Kinemage of the C-alpha trace (Angstrom):
@kinemage 1
@onewidth
@group {chain A} dominant
@subgroup {mainchain}
@vectorlist {calphas} color= white
{ca met a 1} P 211.089 45.253 39.896
{ca asp a 2} L 210.638 41.876 40.341
{ca asp a 3} L 207.789 42.418 43.198
{ca glu a 4} L 205.693 43.936 40.729
{ca pro a 5} L 202.559 43.087 40.045
{ca met a 6} L 202.002 42.063 36.556
{ca trp a 7} L 200.097 44.403 34.820
{ca ala a 8} L 201.950 47.490 36.141
{ca ala a 9} L 203.762 49.731 33.342
{ca asp a 10} L 203.371 48.096 30.436
{ca his a 11} L 200.304 45.782 31.236
{ca val a 12} L 197.341 46.892 29.807
{ca val a 13} L 193.061 45.648 31.808
{ca ala a 14} L 190.578 46.681 30.175
{ca leu a 15} L 187.640 47.050 32.173
{ca thr a 16} L 185.472 44.775 32.446
{ca pro a 17} L 181.232 46.306 32.950
{ca gly a 18} L 179.783 44.355 35.425
{ca ser a 19} L 181.275 41.332 37.147
{ca ala a 20} L 184.395 39.855 35.353
{ca ile a 21} L 183.200 36.464 36.089
{ca thr a 22} L 179.801 35.154 35.311
{ca ile a 23} L 178.540 31.784 36.661
{ca pro a 24} L 176.067 29.583 35.179
{ca glu a 25} L 173.561 29.001 36.760
{ca thr a 26} L 172.796 25.198 37.913
{ca ala a 27} L 169.643 22.999 38.414
{ca asn a 28} L 171.321 22.649 42.030
{ca glu a 29} L 172.432 23.682 45.519
{ca phe a 30} L 175.760 22.836 46.173
{ca ala a 31} L 178.183 23.599 48.747
{ca ile a 32} L 182.643 22.845 47.675
{ca lys a 33} L 184.119 20.551 49.723
{ca gly a 34} L 186.280 21.302 51.796
{ca asn a 35} L 188.757 19.440 50.788
{ca his a 36} L 188.549 21.293 47.705
{ca leu a 37} L 188.207 24.127 48.949
{ca thr a 38} L 191.896 23.680 50.965
{ca leu a 39} L 193.583 22.348 47.968
{ca val a 40} L 192.390 25.537 45.891
{ca lys a 41} L 193.753 28.131 49.248
{ca gly a 42} L 196.914 26.293 49.406
{ca asn a 43} L 197.485 26.785 45.332
{ca gln a 44} L 196.736 30.917 45.187
{ca phe a 45} L 198.355 33.120 43.166
{ca asp a 46} L 199.571 36.915 43.694
{ca gly a 47} L 200.356 37.859 41.022
{ca arg a 48} L 203.961 38.702 41.113
{ca thr a 49} L 205.973 38.943 38.990
{ca lys a 50} L 208.211 35.490 40.027
{ca thr a 51} L 205.210 33.697 39.453
{ca asp a 52} L 203.807 31.696 36.804
{ca pro a 53} L 199.780 32.658 35.828
{ca his a 54} L 200.583 30.087 33.275
{ca lys a 55} L 201.597 27.246 36.117
{ca his a 56} L 198.735 28.663 38.290
{ca ile a 57} L 196.207 28.170 35.656
{ca his a 58} L 197.745 24.716 34.983
{ca glu a 59} L 197.824 23.643 38.442
{ca phe a 60} L 194.040 25.039 39.478
{ca leu a 61} L 192.622 22.747 36.679
{ca lys a 62} L 193.832 20.181 37.934
{ca ile a 63} L 192.638 20.420 41.279
{ca cys a 64} L 189.388 21.489 39.736
{ca asp a 65} L 189.481 17.667 38.161
{ca met a 66} L 190.091 16.413 41.010
{ca phe a 67} L 186.559 17.071 41.923
{ca lys a 68} L 182.737 16.000 40.535
{ca tyr a 69} L 179.591 17.425 41.366
{ca arg a 70} L 176.506 14.994 40.681
{ca asp a 71} L 174.804 17.184 37.980
{ca thr a 72} L 176.192 20.423 38.169
{ca glu a 73} L 178.925 21.347 34.665
{ca asn a 74} L 182.665 20.872 36.034
{ca glu a 75} L 182.731 25.358 34.321
{ca ala a 76} L 180.088 26.805 37.113
{ca val a 77} L 182.464 24.684 39.682
{ca arg a 78} L 185.710 26.435 37.802
{ca leu a 79} L 184.348 29.774 38.292
{ca met a 80} L 183.059 29.520 42.088
{ca met a 81} L 186.775 28.351 43.279
{ca phe a 82} L 188.461 30.425 40.895
{ca pro a 83} L 188.670 34.248 42.834
{ca leu a 84} L 189.292 31.884 45.749
{ca ser a 85} L 192.487 30.934 44.150
{ca leu a 86} L 193.790 34.644 43.783
{ca thr a 87} L 195.426 36.451 46.775
{ca gly a 88} L 197.334 39.661 47.070
{ca glu a 89} L 197.495 41.650 43.712
{ca ala a 90} L 195.680 39.014 41.436
{ca lys a 91} L 192.618 39.151 43.843
{ca thr a 92} L 192.958 43.317 43.588
{ca trp a 93} L 192.687 43.244 40.375
{ca leu a 94} L 189.918 41.015 39.667
{ca asp a 95} L 187.830 42.780 41.640
{ca glu a 96} L 188.258 46.286 40.768
{ca leu a 97} L 187.358 44.332 37.614
{ca asn a 98} L 183.695 43.507 39.060
{ca glu a 99} L 183.549 47.133 39.684
């Protein structure tokens, strides 16, 4: 039971119509820095009950705050990077919200 997704059984998840994450338009094109991507992927959340979603978000925000992209709001970068911070059941859950 400890290895089940957090939203199994007693947890209710409401479906979101369209995309679950809406990224605001940015005035400029930019590329995510490779070391930024490596740090985010190294701290992926799988959605299992033994993992702490609050800790994941805290670490994700700390990683995102380490990098600045000129003329781009940090929120846009976070929204672009967040799906990459998920794996396994958590990634499946997000993908299902997008349907």
